[in-house]
N, C-alpha and C positions, 0 to 999 in steps of 0.2 A: 462246757469244756470239750476241748477236742479229745477223742479218745487216746488213750496212752498204751504202750505195749503191754503194759500189765492189765488192762481192760480186756484183753482177748486172753488172759492166760488160764481161763478155765476151759478152753477146747483142749482137743487133743494135739500132740504137736505137730500132725499134718496138717489139719485143719489151721493151727495158730499161723504156720508157716504160710499157708495158702493166702489168710487173710491179713498177714502182715504183706505180702506183696502185692495184694491189692489196694491196700492202704498206700503204699510206696508209690503205685502208678498212679494212684488218684491224685496224691500230693505234686507228684514231679509232672504231669499233663496240665492240672490247674494252676500250677506256677507259670508255664511257659502261655498258656492262654491268658492269664493276667498280665503278664508282662508283657505280650505283643499288644492288647488291645485296651487293658485298663480293668481293674477290677468290676467296677460297676457296669461296666460293658459286657460282662460275661455272666451269663446265667447257670444255673443249676442242670438244668436239660442239656445245655451245651456240653458241661461238664462230664456228667456222666454219658453223653455220646461219645467224646474224644477217650476216655477211660474204658468204654466199653462195659459199663456196668448196669445194673437197675438203680433206680431212685431210691428202692429201698434199701438196697445195699449202701448206698450213699449215707443214709441217714442213721445206719448202724455205726458208722465212723465218726460223721459231723452232725450234729443238730441242724446246723445253718451254713452258709457261705461263710460267714461272718467268722465262725469256730474253724472253718477250714484255713480261711487266711490266717487266723492267729496258728493254724497247727503248722502252715508252711513256714512262716517269719521265725515264731519262737525258737526253733533248734538253730536258725542260723545266728540268733544273738546270743544265747548262751553257749554255743559252742565258741564264737568270740570271744567273749567275755573270760572262759575257762583258758583259752590260748594267750589271751592278755595277761591274764594274772602269772602264766608260767613265765612272764619275762622279768620276775621279782629280780633276779639274780642278775639282770643286764645293766647294762648303762650308757648313756650317750648314744655315739653312733648307731650300737648294737641294739638298743631298743628301738631306731628308727627302723633299721633294716629288720628287727622283728617284727614290728608293726606293720610293715611293708609286705612281709611276706604272709603274715597271717590274713590281710587282706586279698591276696593272690591266692591262698587257699580256698577263702571262704566263696570266691569269685568261681572256682575252678567247682567246688564241691555243690554250693547252691547258687549258681548263677543267675537263673531266670527268678529265684527270691530276691536277690540281691538287686535286681532290676525293680521290682517292685516296692523297694524300700521307698525309693523316691517319688512313688505315687500315692502313698497313704496321705489321705486326708484325716481329719480328727475323730471321725466314724470308725475307721481302722485302727488308728494310731494307738486310741486308746485300748485295743484289746490285746496290743504287745507291749505298753506302755511301760510295765514296769521291767521287762525282760530288756527294751531297748536302754532304759534309763541303767540299767545293772552294766550292761557293754558299756556305755557312755562312761560310767563312773571306772569301769577298768581302764578304760583307754587314757582317760584324764589321768588314773594313777601313775600309769608306765609314762605318760607326757610329763607329770612332776617330776619324776626323776632326769629326764633330759634336762630338765630346768635349774636343776642343784646341782649338774655334774658338767657337761660340756656346753651347756647354753642353748636355750630355746630361744628363737627367734623372736618372737612375740614376746617373750619373758612372761607369757602369762598360759598355763596349762589348761585354762577353761577357754582362751581364745583360739589355742591352737586346737583343742577339741572341735570347735565349731568349725574352723577350717578343715578339719577331716570329715565332718558331717558334710559341708557344702561341695568339696573337691575331690574326695577319693574315689566316688564311683563314677563320676564325669571323667576322671582320668583314666579309670580302667577301661571305660569305654570307647575312649578315642585312642588308647594304645592298643587295643585289645588285637587287632588286626597287624601291629607291626610285628616284623621279624624280631626286633629285639625288646620284646613288651615288658618282661620282668623287669629288666634292667632300666628299663625307661620310667616305671611306675616308681620303682626303688629312689632312683636319682630326683626324682620329682617331687617326692616326699622329702627326700633331705633337704634339698633346697628350699622347700615351703617352712620346712620345721626348724632347722638348724640354725644358727646365727653363722654368716659368712660362709656356709657350708658350699661346696662347689661340688655338682653334680657327678656322679662318677662316670666314667665311659663304660 
């Protein structure tokens, strides 16, 4: 399992802070390499060279490259699920806007990790399957409230969840360079998810 913050708790505050910074750098630099070239195309040697650490230091944080991949992706799904659960009091178009904003926030905070998601084969997907399913269930629960209130276009939260899984990240990639990026993404989700929805300007 990837090292957690608690795993360095026995160190002094100064050492703990330094190790957390090293871990953050390692995760961020690795995610960039994985997103650009593919997980299987990047070696541990390349990762430690990019992060500027010794191989022995790498293994104090992650027992293997697979554990590193899980350490990069698990926080994305956990953060997303928690945010989706917070939409419990919203309904209809507010939920769609909330889902869009959550994806936009995740895209900003975990950009490279988000790009890794569509690259996952079964070997790596299994490492984060429970976290991914938790995220998916939270998404489907939010979508089910649209279905019962203002009308989900597909009439099926499960199908709408699949649409999100297939379309959300590609749409973020397509619109990212547009000056009205956020509005384009929100209006696209509205058109995809809500029955007879008119995209907002």
